[in-house]
N, C-alpha and C positions, 0 to 999 in steps of 0.2 A: 234471504241470507245476505248479510252485509260483507263486502269484500274490500280490503284495504289496498290501495295503490298509491303511487307517488308521481307527481308532476316532474317535469324536467328540472325544475329548480329545487326539487326535494320536498315540496309541500305535500302533505298527506291529503288524499281524497278518499271518500267512501263511495262505493258503487253498490246499489241495491235495486231490487225490483220495485217499480213505482205502483202506487195505488190511487184510488179516487181522492183520497185525502190530500194528495199533492197536486191536484188539478190546477189550483190557482198559481202555484209556482211554475207549472208547465206553461200555462198561458202567458205569464209574465216573460219567461225566457223566450218563448216563440216570438213575442212582439219585439223584444230587444233585438233578436236576430234579424227579423224583417226590416227593422229600421236601419240596420247596418249594411244591408245588401245594396249593391250598385245595380244589379239586374234582378228585378223582382220576379221575372218569369222563371228564375232558377228554383224558386221555392213554391211549392203548392201547399200553403198553410192548411192545417186541420182546424175544424171548428170545435167548439167546446163539446158539442154532441158527438163528434167523431172520436175525440179523446175519451169521452165517457164510454163509448162503445168498446174501445180497446181495453180500458181499465176495468170494465165489467166482466171480463173473461173472454172477449173475442180477440185475443191477441196477447202479446207480451210487451212490456215497456220497462226499460232499465234507465236509471239516472245516476249521474255522478255529482257528488256534493263536496264542496270545499267550505269548511267551517259552517256547515248546515245550510249553505246556499246552493241551490240547484244550478250547476254550471254546464250540464250537458244531458241530453236524453236521446234515446233511440227506440223505435217501436217496430214491432212486427204485428201485422193485422190479419185476422181471419176474415176474408171478404165475403160478401154476399155473392151467390152464384147467379149471375145475370149476363146479359149480352155484352156488357162492357168489361167482362172478366178478362184479366191479363192472360189467363190460361188459353183463351181463344186466340189472342194476339200472338201467343208463343207457339201456336200450332198443336196444343195438347188436345187429345180427344175429350169430349165433354164429360165423360165418366171420370176423368182425372182432375177436373177443375176443383172438386172439394179437397184435393190433396195439396192445394196451393196456399202458401202464406205470402203476404206482401211485405217486402222490406219497405216500411213506411218512412215517415219523416224522421230526420236526424238533425238535431240542433245543438250547436256548441256556442256558448257565450263568447262573443268576440274577444273578450279579455283573456280567455283561456285557450284560444286556438293555437295550433302548433304543438300540442302535446299528444297528438295521436288518439284523442278521446273518441272520435267517431269510429275509427277502426277497432279500438279496444271494446267499445260497447257492442259493435257488430259481432265480434268474435264471441263475446260472452252470451249474447242473445242466441246465436246459432247453437251454442252448447245446450241451451234450454229447450230447444225445439223437440217436441215429441215425434220422433221419426216413425212411430207406429201409426200416427194419424196424418202426418204431412211428409211429402216427398220433395216438393218444389218450393223454391223461393223466387218470387218474381218482383220486378220493380220497374219504374220508368225514370229516365234521366234525360234532361235537356241537352241537346248538342252544345258543345263548348262549355258545359259545366264540368270543367276538367277535374276539379277536386272530387266531385261526386263520382265521376266515371272511374277515376283511379281507385277510389274507395270500393266501388262495386267489383272491379277486377281483382282487387286485393282479397276479396272474399270468394273468388272463384266463379263469379257470375260472367255470363257471356251475352253479347248482343244478339237478339233474335229477329228484331224488326225495327223499323223506323216509320212512325205514323203519327197522325194528329190524334191527340187525346185531350180530355178535359175541355172540350169545346173547340178550341182553336190553337192548342199548343203542340208544337212538334216535339216528339219524345222518342228516345230509344226504348224499346222493350227489352229487358234483360232478365236472364233466368239462371238458376243454379239447381242442379239435380243432386239432392242430398245423398242419394244412394250411389252416386258415381264419383270416384276420385277425380280430381282435376286432371284433365287429359293432357298428356304431353304430345304436342304436335311435332312431327319430325318428317321432313322431306315430303310434305303435302303441298298442294297448290296454295299459293299465297299471293295476295294482291293488296296494294295500298290504295285507298281512295280518300280524296280530300273530304274532311268533315263538312265543309261548306257545300259539297255537291250532293244534295239530298236525293235527287232522282237516280243518280248512279248507284248510291248506296242501296236504295230501295230495290233496284234491279238485282243487285247481288243477294240481298236477303230473299227475294222471290225465287232466285235460282238455287237456294239451299246453302248459301254461304253463311258463316257465323263470324261476327266481330269478336276477336279475342284480345284486342289491345289497341292502344293509341300511342302515337309517336309525334314528335314535332320535327318537321323537316323544312329547312329554309323559312323559318318563322310561320309555318302553316301546320295546323293539326291534321293528321291523317289517321284513318281507321285501318287496322290490319284485319283483313278478311282471310279466312282459311276454310278448307273443306277437305 
């Protein structure tokens, strides 16, 4: 179903679920985004095969179009259950791993950034999730990828772990439980840890703390831990 929205300048865009017929447009946009990045490690691109996997029914993908040009897309992936599963990293029992969807790649054309398209597509995707089949949304985000971290927090996700993934890339593992409303933390233990201090953050995660937000203090990014 196509949905009409408007950019900040009043231009009309159309948002719809993507299909395999739009794969070429998806790959072109991904390459444009990659070429615009200053830090390549912030984006883990998907291969043509991986996009096909999602578009063949193993996930959901929505895109935004301006004058029939794809300007943004976002995907949820139904992952294979294996030892690299993020459910394991998030501490879920193995029996619940099949209940996990991954918040996968999100790309916005550099010419259309600043319109909130990433957050909008995320909200629309979450509305489409079959909560009879899936309970959790998991994802990974690179430290200091501030825009992506803020996006994930905006959707109610929380940091569960900080570890090396995808070979040698340091990543936060983040998760959202679709059956639980976003918790309001009040008068609980709270600590701030510098984002650059990997080992200290890992100790907090191991001790059962959860990262629930980020702040900038004295030109340094810190993670807010609570439990």
